[in-house]
C-alpha positions in Angstrom: 16.7 5.3 3.7 19.0 8.1 3.3 20.5 10.2 5.6 22.1 13.5 4.9 24.2 15.5 7.6 25.2 18.9 7.2 27.3 20.2 10.1 27.7 23.6 10.9 29.9 26.2 13.0 28.6 29.7 13.9 30.5 32.5 14.6 28.3 34.8 15.1 26.3 35.4 18.1 23.1 33.9 17.0 21.9 31.8 13.9 18.2 33.2 13.3 16.2 30.3 11.9 14.1 31.3 8.9 11.5 28.3 8.3 9.9 28.4 4.3 7.1 25.7 2.8 7.2 22.2 5.1 6.5 20.6 8.4 7.0 23.1 11.2 7.2 22.4 14.6 5.9 25.0 17.0 7.9 25.0 19.3 10.8 25.4 17.3 9.3 28.6 16.3 11.2 31.9 16.7 14.0 29.8 18.2 17.3 31.3 17.7 19.9 28.7 17.2 22.8 28.5 20.3 25.9 29.1 19.9 28.6 25.9 18.8 28.6 23.2 16.0 24.7 22.6 14.9 23.5 19.7 12.5 20.7 18.9 10.4 20.0 16.0 9.8 17.6 15.0 6.4 16.0 11.7 5.9 14.8 11.1 1.8 12.8 8.3 1.1 13.7 6.6 -2.1 10.8 6.5 -4.5 11.5 3.0 -5.7 11.2 1.4 -9.1 7.8 2.5 -10.1 7.0 5.1 -7.8 6.9 9.1 -8.4 7.4 11.8 -5.5 5.3 14.2 -4.1 4.1 17.0 -6.4 3.3 14.8 -9.2 1.1 16.4 -11.7 0.3 19.7 -9.4 -0.5 17.1 -6.1 0.5 17.8 -3.1 1.7 13.4 -2.7 2.7 11.1 -5.4 2.5 7.5 -5.8 3.6 4.3 -5.7 3.7 0.8 -7.1 4.6 -2.6 -5.4 4.2 -6.5 -5.9 3.3 -8.3 -2.9 1.8 -12.0 -2.5 -1.8 -12.5 -1.5 -2.8 -14.4 1.2 -6.6 -14.7 1.0 -8.2 -16.1 4.3 -11.6 -16.5 2.5 -14.0 -14.4 -0.1 -18.2 -14.5 -1.2 -18.3 -14.6 -5.2 -21.2 -12.9 -6.7 -22.9 -14.7 -8.6 -21.7 -18.9 -7.6 -19.4 -20.4 -10.3 -21.9 -23.0 -11.9 -19.3 -25.3 -12.5 -18.1 -25.6 -8.9 -21.5 -26.2 -7.5 -21.5 -29.5 -6.2 -25.6 -29.9 -5.9 -28.3 -28.1 -7.0 -28.9 -27.7 -2.7 -26.1 -25.0 -2.9 -27.2 -21.2 -3.9 -26.7 -19.6 -7.2 -26.4 -16.2 -5.9 -23.2 -16.2 -3.9 -20.3 -18.7 -3.3 -18.2 -18.8 0.0 -14.8 -19.0 -1.1 -12.2 -21.0 0.5 -8.7 -19.8 1.2 -6.4 -19.1 -1.7 -2.7 -17.3 -2.7 -2.0 -15.0 -5.3 0.3 -11.8 -6.5 -1.1 -8.4 -7.2 0.5 -5.5 -8.4 -1.1 -2.3 -6.4 -0.9 1.3 -6.8 -1.7 3.7 -4.3 -1.2 7.9 -3.2 1.7 7.8 -1.2 3.3 10.7 1.2 7.5 10.3 0.1 7.4 13.3 3.5 5.4 11.0 5.6 6.4 7.8 4.1 2.4 7.0 4.3 -1.0 6.5 2.2 -2.8 10.1 2.1 -6.1 8.8 0.8 -8.5 7.4 3.2 -12.5 6.2 3.2 -14.1 8.7 5.1 -12.7 9.4 9.0 -11.3 6.1 9.3 -7.4 5.3 9.1 -8.2 2.7 5.9 -5.9 3.9 3.0 -7.5 2.6 -0.8 -4.9 1.2 -3.2 -5.9 0.0 -6.8 -4.7 -3.7 -7.4 -4.9 -6.2 -10.0 -3.4 -9.8 -10.6 -4.1 -12.9 -10.5 -5.5 -15.5 -7.9 -5.7 -19.2 -7.2 -9.5 -20.2 -7.6 -9.0 -24.0 -7.3 -6.1 -26.6 -6.6 -7.9 -29.7 -7.9 -5.8 -33.0 -8.4 -4.5 -32.7 -12.1 -4.7 -28.9 -12.5 -5.0 -25.5 -10.8 -7.2 -23.0 -11.4 -7.0 -19.6 -12.0 -9.0 -16.3 -12.4 -7.5 -12.1 -13.2 -8.5 -9.3 -10.5 -8.7 -6.0 -10.8 -10.0 -3.9 -8.4 -9.1 -1.9 -5.1 -8.7 -2.7 -1.6 -8.8 -1.0 1.9 -5.6 -1.6 3.7 -4.5 -1.8 7.8 -0.9 -1.9 8.1 0.5 -4.6 10.1 3.7 -4.2 10.0 5.3 -0.6 9.7 8.8 1.0 10.1 10.2 -1.7 8.7 12.2 -2.3 5.2 10.3 -1.5 2.6 10.3 -4.7 0.7 8.3 -6.7 3.9 5.6 -4.7 4.9 2.5 -6.3 5.6 -1.0 -5.7 5.3 -4.7 -6.9 6.4 -6.9 -6.0 3.7 -10.9 -5.8 2.6 -10.9 -6.4 -1.5 -13.5 -5.8 -3.6 -12.2 -6.7 -6.9 -14.2 -7.7 -11.1 -13.2 -11.3 -11.8 -12.3 -13.4 -14.7 -12.0 -17.2 -14.5 -10.1 -18.0 -17.0 -12.0 -21.1 -17.3 -14.8 -19.1 -18.6 -16.6 -16.5 -16.0 -16.9 -12.9 -15.1 -17.8 -12.5 -11.2 -17.7 -9.8 -8.4 -15.3 -11.0 -5.7 -15.0 -9.9 -1.8 -11.7 -10.9 -0.3 -10.4 -10.7 3.4 -6.6 -11.8 3.9 -3.3 -10.1 3.9 -0.9 -8.7 1.1 2.9 -9.9 2.2 5.6 -7.5 0.9 5.9 -4.5 -1.1 8.1 -5.7 -3.5 9.8 -2.2 -6.0 8.1 0.4 -3.3 10.2 3.1 -2.0 10.8 3.2 1.6 7.6 3.5 3.6 10.2 4.4 7.2 
């Protein structure tokens, strides 16, 4: 977060205030600034290593990219992975997935003026982000099995107005999953995304 302060000492009777494109506070409309010293404070949100600012390609907002640790509480895989079935009584059309960790790169629309994601699903405040990465599918005694994920997630911010690197979100994810052992699935997960490394400021 950067703060730019501009001080102006006005020698005239009053200083007319003119508003151009931007956010207008109705309480300040047609207000004359009183005599004396005046202070303007401007907050600039850095874009981060891979972000792009507002007005990107003519849009009113930009986007940001960040890396986060996935802490999945669980999920459902469609269809079930045959190699993970323990006996013939288990369903083959779906499979419950145990809690697992992962690492995800996200890209989401981002308004650097407000520090928020302007893209929502319907009227609910559930910002959407595209995500790709890997997650652990199984930890065996002699090996760790992983898979590749590509999809999108609905996010509910849990930690906001903190350092941009430690933001935490509750997420509902929908992914194409490619098991490195072989097999392609549709995977739904519920969990948390911890941190937002390399993102711009969200404050």
